[in-house]
N, C-alpha and C positions, 0 to 999 in steps of 0.2 A: 682346591683342590677334590678331586672327584677319585671315586673308586679303582679306574681304570690306572692310574699312576701306582697303586697300592696292587696291581694285579690280582684286585676283587671285582667281581659283577657289582654293576653300576646301576640293574634295574633293583626297582624298591617291588616286593611281591607284597606286602601289608599283611596282616595278621589276622583278618578273618574275626566274621561276626561273633562267631563262639567265643573263642578266644575274649576278645574285648570287651564280653557281655561277663564273662564271669573275674574278668582284671574288674569290670565295675561296680562286681558284686563285692569281691577283696575289699577295696578303697572307695568305693563311689564314683557314679557316673563320670561328675567334675573333675573328678583329678585324675582320667583318662583322659588325655590328647592324640587326637590324630591329623589333626589339621596342621598342614606347614604352617601357616601366620602360628599359628598357638605356638608349636614345636620349633622354630624358628628359635629362639635363644636355648635352646638343649640341642642345636645341632653344630653348636661351636662352645669353644671357652676365650682366653684372651689370649689365646695365642695365633699370632698375624695368618691369613693367609690359608689355615683349616675347617673345612665348614662337613659334616656328614649327618645328614636327616635318620632319623631314626625313625620305624614305622609307626611308634607310640608312646608316649611320657607318661608315664603313673607315678601319682607323686604318696610315696606312703606317709604314715602318720605312728606306727607302732612296729617293734620287732614282729610281733606275731606277723602284720602285715608283710613285712620283709620274708620274711621266711614262706609266705600263703605264695607270694607273687613268684617266686623263684623256684617252688616246685610246680608251678605252673606253667613257668616257659621253661621248666625242666622236661616237661611229658611235652610239649610242643618242640622241643628242642630247638627252640629261640635263645637266642642269646643277649643276656645284660649288661649295661654298662651302668654301673652306679654314680652318682654326680651329688654332688653338695650344690655349691652356689657357682661354679663356672665359673670364677678369678682366676684359676689357677694359668701357669704358663707354659708348662710340660703337655698340654693337650694327654692329661690324666683321664678328662671323665669324656671325650667324642667317641663316637658312638659308631667306630670306624667298620664295624659286620654288623650296622644297621640295629633290628632287634628293637628290644624295649630298653630308653632310657628311665632307670631308676633311682629319681629325685627324692634326696634325703632333705629339702629345703620347710618342709611341715614337721620337724621329729626337729623341735629348736627349743627345748626345755633346759634349763639347768636344775636338775634332780637333785640335788642333794649337794652341800658345804660342809663339810666334819674342819671344823676349825683347831679342834686337839691334832687329830694328825696331819693339816693342811693337805689335804684330798677336797677334791669334786667331783662331780657325778655328772657328766651334760649329757644331750645326745648331741648327736651326729652335728645337726641341723644349725648349732648354734654359733650366731655370729662372735668374731675374736673380741670383737670391742664392744660387745653386749657381757661379755665371758669378765673381760676388767672391769669393767661399771660393778656389776654386778657384786664380785668379791671385795672391791673394792668399800663397798657398804659393809664388809663384816672387819677390816682392818687387814685386808689381805689383801696382795701381791700375784700377779701373772704376769711372769717375764713377755714371752715372747710379745715381740711389737712389730709385723711385718708391716709393709707400705701398702697392703690391703686389709687394714686393722679395720673397717666397718665395713668392709663385702663381704672379707673370707668367711666359712667354717670352720671350727675345728676338727671337722668328719674329715676337712680337706688338706688344712695345715700339717696336719700332725702324721701321715701315709707319705703324703707326696716331701714331708721333711723341711717347712719352708720356717726359714729362718726370722730373721727379724733386721733393723736398720744400723744393727752395728753397735749396740746399746751394751749387753748382754752377750758377746760373743758363743758362748758354751750352752745358753739355756734355750734351745729348742724344743718344738711339741713331742716332736719323736723321743728324744732324751727323757723325756719328761712325762712320760704316760704310766703307768703302773700297770693298766692293765684295758682291754675291747674288749665287747661281747660281740663273740659273730655271730651270726644270723645265719642259721643253715636251711634247707629247704624241709629238711625232716623238722617234725614240731621240737622245738626245745622249750626250757624252764626257764633260762635266763633270763630276766628281765633286759628289759630296751633300754640299754641307756653305756656308753663309754664311760672307761673308768682314766681319770687323769691325778697324776701328782705329783710331790712336792710343789705348790702353790708358796711359792716365798710371803714373808712379813710385807706389810709399807715399810719401804725403807726409802732413801735417797737414792737415786744412781749415782753409780760411782763417776761418772764423767760427769757431775755436774758442780 
């Protein structure tokens, strides 16, 4: 799929060395990609037939870095497309306006497990299967069980409404989210995590 088919200019303009240097100052030079070969995986998800190369892919590690990149992109009027791990089938992470792909793959930590309140705090790049295994070590259970369990991220499954393979009809990540931390271009004091609710104690599947 080409930009012209969507009524957009298909000419890649690039970001300029000054902007690229400022992005590298935020996240580190090796986490700013502009080479087509290295950016190939950021140009598509699992949707068949669609590919859009960004002008740069930037891999952030903290909420502060997210805010700084967004603020810098705003100063240059550069579009930003957030990306989890690219396993979606709806094209949600495709950079159809080019600009910057903001990758969350380095934000991959489970920050807190609150056993008393059945809550877990994660960063958006945590793989769903890893979350399963981490909470199971505490005798808890996270119900959503998508087919891409060991490759999709929590930050992608929740806003995209990804469900499971039929074992729990009502327990979807989006309905289980108690709160999300929003990173804005301006400075914010909120910590770099997303909060997810209603982890269930380990139990026997109703279909077993």
